[in-house]
N, C-alpha and C positions, 0 to 999 in steps of 0.2 A: 455475791456479785451475779446477776443474772445477765452475765454478758449477751448471750442472742437477745434478750427482749432493749437490752440498752443501746446494741448496735440497730435494730430497727427502730427503737424510740427514740433514736438518735443521740441519745444523754453519753452515749462512746462515740469517739471519733478516730477511725484509719489513717493512718499517716503512711505512704508508700511513701520509700527514698531510692528516685533512681527512676527513668522513664524509658529505658532501654524494652527490650524485650519481656526481660521477666519481669519488672515490675509494674510496666503498662501492662500485661496481661492480669496480673493478680491485679491492680482495679477496678480493670473492664470485666472480670469473675466477680467481684463484690458488687458492682452498680450492676450487672445482671439479675445481683440477687435483691436489687429495693438497697443496697446497703450503700453511703456514702463516704466517697474517701476524698484524702488530700493528696493528690499526688506532686510531687516534688521533685526538680531535676535544676541542676545550675545550667544546663544547657538557655539562654532565655529565647532565644530564636524557636527552639524544639516548643517550649512552653506556649511562646504563642500561636505556633501551626496547631498543636493541641486546642487552644481555648476557641480557633476560629474553625474546628472542627477538623481538620486537615490530619487525616490518619502516615505519622513518618514513617511506619513498618511496611511496607507491599506486602499484597495479601495477604494479611494479617485474618480482614474481615472472614477469609474461605477457613481458616483454621479457627477462627470462633466459633463459626456457622451465625454471624452474624450482621447487621447494619452498623458500622462501629460509629459511623459520621453521626446517629442519632445519639448514640451513648454520648460521643463526646460532646454533644451538644445542649447533654440535659446536664440537670443540676445535681447529678450521682454520684460526678468526678469533677473536683476544683482542682482546676490544674495552676500551678504556682511555680514562682521560684524566690518567694518571698519567705521568709522560715518566721514570722510573725504567725504569719496564716495559719501553721502547724502549733499554737500553742496548747491549743485544749486538745489537741489528741495525745489518745495514752494506750494507743496499740500502735506499732511501728515494724513494719515490712521495711526490711535492709536486702536492697536489690542493685547495689553501684558495683562496678567492677573491680575485681580484685587483680588486675593485672594489668601491666603497662610493656607497652611492645611486647607483650607475650611474654613477658615474666612475673612472675606473682609481686603484686605490689597492695598494700593492703592501709595506704595513708589514707585513701578515701573512704573507706572502711571507719577509721579512729576517726577521723573530719564528721563524718554522720553523728558516729555515738557520742560525741564533745557537743553536738548539737542538741540530741534527743535527752543528754541528762542535764543542759539547763533549759528542757522543756520539764524535763519532769522536779528540777528545785522550784520552777515556778509555779506549775499547778499541783502539786501537793499531794500526788497521789501517787498511787504503784502504778509502770508502765510495764507494758510488757514488751519486748524485743524479740522479732523473730529474723533469724536471719536465712534467707536465702542464697546470697551470694556462697561460693563456692570458698570453701577455706582452704588453705594446707593445715595438715593435719597439726595439732598443738596448738594453733593461732587461739582457740580458746582462754586455754591455762597458760599460755606465755605472754599474749599479748590483752585481749580483750578483758579478760577478769582482772589483770593488775590494773588495766586500766582505770577500772571504774571502781574498784580497792582504791584508785589514788588521788579520784573524786569525788572521794567520800558516799560512794553510792552503797545500798546494804541491796546486796545478790539477794534476792529470797524478799527483801520487806520493801524497797524502792523500783525496783526493775526483777523483773522474771524474763531470766533470759536462756532463748528456746535457739536451736538447727532444724529447720526444713528445708535442704536441699532440694531445687526444682530438678525435676526431669521432664524434658518436651522436646519436641519433633514435630519443629514449626512446618514442615512440610507434610502432617496426615493430620488429619482431623480427630482420627480416632486415639493418638497419643498427646495428650493435651491434661490441661492442670485438672480437669473434673475425675477423667478414667485413670490416671497413672497412678502406681502406689506411691505412698510419698511417705518417708522416713522421717521422724519427730523425736525432738528429745529435745529435756529441758535443764539447763545445768542442776546440777546434784538431784535430777527427778522432780524440783520444786514446778508444782500447780499444773502438771502435765498433762491432766482430764480439761484445764481451763482451756490451755493452748491447744488442744487437738479441739473441744469446741469451736474453735475462733476458725478454724484452718475448715471443720467439716464442712462449713459453710458451701463453700468451695470446689474442695476435696472431699469424693469418693471414698477412697484407699488410703487410711493413715496407720502405716507402720510402725508401731509403738518398739523406740528404746530407751530401755534403764540406764545406758552409758552414751554420756554424751561425746566421749572421747570416740566412739565404734561408728557413732551417728555423724562425727562430724569428718571423720576416715570416708566415706559411703562413698563421695562423687569422686574423690580421686581415684581410691582402688577400682571403681567398676567401670570408670571411663581410662585409668591406664592398661584395664584388662584388653579393653578393645583397640587402643594405641598400638601394645605389644601384637596381638593378634593380627590385627590390620599389617603391622611391618611384616611380620612372616609371610602375609600372602603377598606381598609387592618383593617381597626377597624371592617367593616362588616364580615372579614374574621374570625374575633376572638369571635365577639359577636354570630354567628349564624355558628357553624361550622359542625354542621347537614344539611347542606342548600347548594346550589349550588350558591353560590353567583357572582359567574362571569355569568351564568344566567340569575341570579336578574339584574345585570349592564348590559349585553346585552338587557334585555327588556326597563329598564331604558331609554337608550339612544336611542329608536324609538321615544319619546317625543321630540316635535319641537327644546326646550332651553335648552336639555339636552347631554353631551360630552358622551363619550364611555369611563369608566375606566374599570382595572382590577386588580386583587390581587397580589399581590408580596412579593418580600422578603425584599422590600424596596426599597426607591427613591434615584436614583444614575446620576450621572451626575454634569457635573460644574454648569449646571441652575439653577436646580430646587431645591435644598437642599438650595446653596447659597442665592435665593432669597428671602427666611424668614428672613435670618440673614439679607441681605441688606436694605430691608424694617424696622424689626425690628430699627435697628443701628440708620437708617436716621430721625426715627422721635422724635418730642420732647416731646411725650406722647404716650411713650412706654406701658402702662398698657391698652391703649384702642385696642391694638391688644392683646388682652385675647387669641382669638381662633388661631392666628398664633402661640402665644408661648408654647400654650395647644398644637398644631401640633407637633411642634418642638419637645418637652417633649415628646410625646408620640415616635414620629419617633427614637430620643434616646434610650428607652428603647424594642424599636420593635424586636430588634436579639433575645432577651431572650422571649418574647412573642412566636416567631418564634420558639425557642428552646424547649419552653413547648406544645404548639400547636403541633410539629408532634413528640414530644415524644421523640426526639433526645437523650436522656438520654440512652435508650434500645443499641446504639449500638458506636463500639469501634474506628470501623475503617472506616474514612466517606471519600470517595471521591466528592471531586467538580471538574464540569465542567463550565467553566465562570467564566474567571477574569473583563473583560471588563462591565461596566454599564448597555451596549448595545452590540446586537447582529453585526457581522461583523466590526468593529470600535475598535480600541487602544483608548479607554480610561476608565483608572482605578480610577478619582477622583469619590470619592462617590460612590463607587461600593458597594453595599451591601454585595459582597463575603468577602469582608474585614472585616466587621465589624461581620461577621459570622465565620470566621477562626478565629479569635480572641478569640471570645463568644466559640467556641467549644477545641481550645485548651485550653483554661482557666478551661475548665472541667476536661480536660484528655483525650482526643479525640487524635487518629493520624490522621492528616488529608492532604489530598494530595490535589493538585491542577494542576486543566490543565486550557490551553487556547492556542490556537494555533497560538494566534498573540503576546506573550510575549515569551521571553527565562526562562529556569527553573532558570538561576539568578535572572531576574527580577522578576519570579513567589514567590521565597524565599526573595527576599527584600521588597515585597509588603504587602507581606503575615505572614513571616515565617515558611511559610509550604515548605515542600519538594515538586516537580513537579510531577507531575502523566501525565503516557503516556496513551494514549488511547487501551481501551482493553486489552493489555498486564500485564497495571498493575492493572488489575480490582483483580486479585487474591487476595484474602485474603482482599476484604470491604465487609461491611456487610451492608453500606448505599453508596449510589451514589442520588446525591443534582446535578438535571441541574438546572442554571442559569440564561444561556441566552440558544439563538437560533441562534447560529453559525451555516452557513453554512458544516465546518464539522460535527458536529453531528447529522446534517439532514441528514448526507448521509450513516453513522455510521451501522456496521452488528447489527442488534438487537439480530439477532440469537446467536452471539457470546456474548453476554453480558448475556443472558438467559442460556446458558452453564455454566456460573460462579458459582458454588457449594457456596458460602459463602454468596454471594447478597443476604439479606434479604427486601429491599426497597428500591426504587427508588420516587423521589421527583421533580417532574418535575413542576417548573415553568413557563416557556414560551409556556407549553403542546405539543411540539411536537414529542413527540412521544405516542399519546393519541389515535391513529390509532388503538395501536398492542392490541391483545387482548391478555392482560396480567393476564386475570383469570385464563387462558390455563397453568400458569408456576406458579411455586413456589418461583415469586417474587410479591409483593405487590407493587403496583401502583398508587401513588398517585398525581394527580394532585393539583398545588395549585390555591385557588377558586372555586373546586370542594368541596363537602361535604366527612369528613371523615367519618369512620366508631365511634362509641364508645370506642371503645377499643383503638382504635388509639389518643384520646384525654383526656387530661390531665385539669380538670376546671383553671382556670387563678386565 
């Protein structure tokens, strides 16, 4: 089968299961290449928005480098929540969440596989399944393969099963689906060249593995390394409060085999916090991962350390800028802001939150706090915490902030306001990772 010709000739069809960041960008990437995809999601309101050309993911145009409204309104992506529309698809990308409430959960992927099995039995031809979702090590062998066998599916004859975890950084144009190295393996090494051909249409750098178990572990392992290393950076912040730890880490990063790390209020997002959980869950010898378990415990307790480190007990009315875990995107999963808000409210603080990507209703639902309008609602605050470097915050009028008569302290996690001469004002300015004065620090 000449897969390339059949894809461009529209005799072979691609289904994308899940229209979040991963699935939607897979569909967009094939559409850019002139290949039609059927993009499915159970969220009917999201599908309606996409059908109307509305992009549900802020700033995705920037990451893709294209005007996505035209792509959505073209006939190259057919958005649907109707399974019948996928009946002729034989190439399937699975990009559904594998977590629920920040814990590993594989029910959605099994449901998708069940739907694909039905399609496979109806179209009576070989189907290719490419799993983009992150998996716990051992999921293929212990869960997915037995499920398919129980459905009387012959892997290799009825279905080719592939693992191709995604690596993306949705705030950087040069770290995308096309450019970044992408690991690929197939179950029992079946038809790996055909799957590589499918992926090579949108990925320039395919890294083949002939061990599907190894490929399955890659995403969890690489992100757990990040998890442990970031945890150490934050522990250094607590252990050496009178030292500029960000400067220490910057200097350390000049060593050829060390990455660059920064102190923060915690680790957020889908990937890194969950990676440790996936890795531990998949191991038969969990006690051997004691470093990972200790890092998990530290991060569970970290908001309490931050509360003490910055002496937040002193302040009664606190404003927080940023709900997303990272700048210029709308992702609140694992956001340190949520944990911090819960802790501050537990201590009786009046907390308000701003994020330009979230409505007031969304902010209240996620944090339990009222929303905060920029500048106008700063009156009455005695503490302002800047969590993420959204462009809107970089462009704020610092002069208007300084004129606030009640504001005593600004804590700047990303350091985007560190160029201002705060010493000439009545507001104390602290940047996370920089040394704090002795009177600002409570011993842990």
